[in-house]
C-alpha positions as CSV (number, residue, x, y, z in Angstrom):
1,M,-0.1,0.2,0.3
2,Y,2.5,2.3,1.1
3,S,4.5,2.0,-1.8
4,R,1.6,3.1,-3.8
5,L,1.1,5.6,-2.0
6,I,4.9,7.1,-3.1
7,E,3.7,7.1,-6.3
8,L,0.9,9.6,-5.5
9,K,2.2,13.3,-6.6
10,E,1.8,15.3,-3.4
11,V,3.8,11.9,-1.7
12,R,6.5,12.1,-4.4
13,E,7.1,15.8,-3.8
14,L,7.0,15.6,0.1
15,V,10.2,12.5,-0.8
16,R,12.1,14.5,-2.8
17,T,12.2,17.3,-0.3
18,L,12.7,15.1,2.5
19,A,15.8,13.6,0.4
20,K,17.3,17.3,0.2
21,L,17.1,17.7,4.4
22,G,19.4,16.7,6.8
23,D,18.4,13.6,9.5
24,D,16.9,16.3,11.8
25,E,14.3,17.4,9.3
26,V,13.6,14.1,8.3
27,K,13.1,12.9,11.6
28,A,10.5,15.8,12.5
29,A,8.9,15.6,9.3
30,L,8.2,11.8,10.3
31,I,6.5,12.4,13.4
32,I,4.5,15.3,11.8
33,L,3.4,12.2,9.5
34,Y,3.2,9.7,12.2
35,N,0.9,11.8,14.4
36,V,-1.1,14.2,11.4
37,S,-1.4,16.4,14.6
38,I,0.6,16.8,17.7
39,G,0.5,18.9,20.5
40,E,3.5,21.0,21.0
41,I,5.1,19.4,24.3
42,L,4.7,16.0,23.0
43,F,6.3,17.4,19.5
44,L,9.2,19.3,21.4
45,K,9.5,16.0,23.7
46,A,9.4,13.6,20.8
47,L,12.3,15.6,18.4
48,R,14.4,15.4,21.8
49,A,14.6,11.8,22.3
50,S,14.8,11.9,18.6
51,G,18.8,13.1,18.8
52,V,17.2,16.3,16.6
53,K,19.7,18.6,18.1
54,N,18.6,22.3,16.6
55,V,14.7,22.1,17.2
56,G,13.7,25.8,16.5
57,Q,15.9,25.6,13.3
58,T,14.1,22.5,11.9
59,L,11.1,23.6,12.8
60,S,10.9,27.0,10.7
61,T,12.8,25.3,7.6
62,L,9.7,22.7,7.9
63,K,7.5,25.7,8.0
64,D,9.0,27.4,5.5
65,L,9.0,24.3,3.0
66,G,5.6,23.7,3.6
67,I,5.3,20.2,5.2
68,I,3.9,21.5,8.7
69,E,1.5,23.9,10.1
70,V,1.8,25.6,13.4
71,G,-1.5,26.4,15.1
72,R,-2.3,27.7,18.9
73,G,0.3,24.5,20.9
74,T,0.1,22.2,17.8
75,Y,1.8,21.4,14.6
76,S,0.0,19.5,11.9
77,L,0.8,18.1,8.6
78,A,0.2,20.5,5.4
79,R,-3.5,20.3,4.4
80,K,-2.1,18.8,1.0
81,Y,-0.4,16.3,2.7
82,R,-3.5,15.5,4.9
83,E,-5.8,15.5,1.7
84,V,-3.6,12.8,0.4
85,L,-3.8,11.0,3.6
86,S,-7.4,10.9,3.9
87,K,-8.4,9.8,0.2
88,V,-6.0,7.1,0.6
89,A,-7.9,6.2,4.3
90,R,-10.8,6.3,2.9
91,E,-9.9,3.8,-0.4
92,K,-8.4,1.5,2.3
93,N,-11.0,2.0,5.1
94,K,-8.6,2.7,7.4
95,T,-8.2,6.2,9.2
96,V,-6.1,9.1,8.2
97,P,-3.8,8.6,11.5
98,E,-2.6,5.3,10.7
99,V,-2.2,6.1,6.8
100,G,0.5,8.6,8.3
101,A,1.5,5.9,10.4
102,G,2.3,3.4,7.8
103,L,4.1,5.7,5.7
104,A,6.3,7.1,8.3
105,R,7.4,4.0,8.9
106,Y,8.2,3.0,5.8
107,L,9.7,6.6,4.8
108,K,12.0,5.5,8.2
109,E,13.4,2.6,6.4
110,K,13.9,4.2,3.2
111,F,15.9,6.9,4.3
112,R,17.1,5.0,7.1
113,I,16.7,6.8,9.9
114,D,18.2,4.5,13.2
115,H,16.5,6.2,15.7
116,I,12.8,7.8,16.3
117,V,11.1,8.0,18.7
118,W,6.6,8.9,18.5
119,F,4.2,9.2,21.2
120,E,0.7,7.6,20.8
121,S,-1.2,9.4,23.6
122,T,0.4,7.8,26.7
123,E,2.2,5.4,24.9
124,V,5.9,5.8,23.7
125,V,7.1,4.2,20.6
126,L,10.1,3.4,19.9
127,D,11.8,2.4,17.1
128,G,8.8,0.5,16.7
129,R,8.4,-1.3,20.1
130,R,5.8,0.3,22.4
131,R,7.5,1.1,25.9
132,S,4.7,2.1,28.6
């Protein structure tokens, strides 16, 4: 399913953009993709736990590139990417977060990111293994 998703224009554009960025920006983008939308505190914790060094610059870069949107205390995947995930989710009878998380895991492997931390509600997912 995710290899098909990569073929969509908007996702190809995202992948090409990520390929030009450093590990910190890729990690941050994958955390957003995994969650689709995340509260600021959890997002900052996930970034630091994933080893992102210059959080402010990383977020600024992703915002300038149109990958993320910043709300009041939240960070979200940009609308054009959310709409693509939503379309695929409807087609596959899945939720948008399920599709985003699956694509994030797929891209983590594609970009060979060794260490990334995703937060799911009160659980922490460290490199695919749940922690309480």
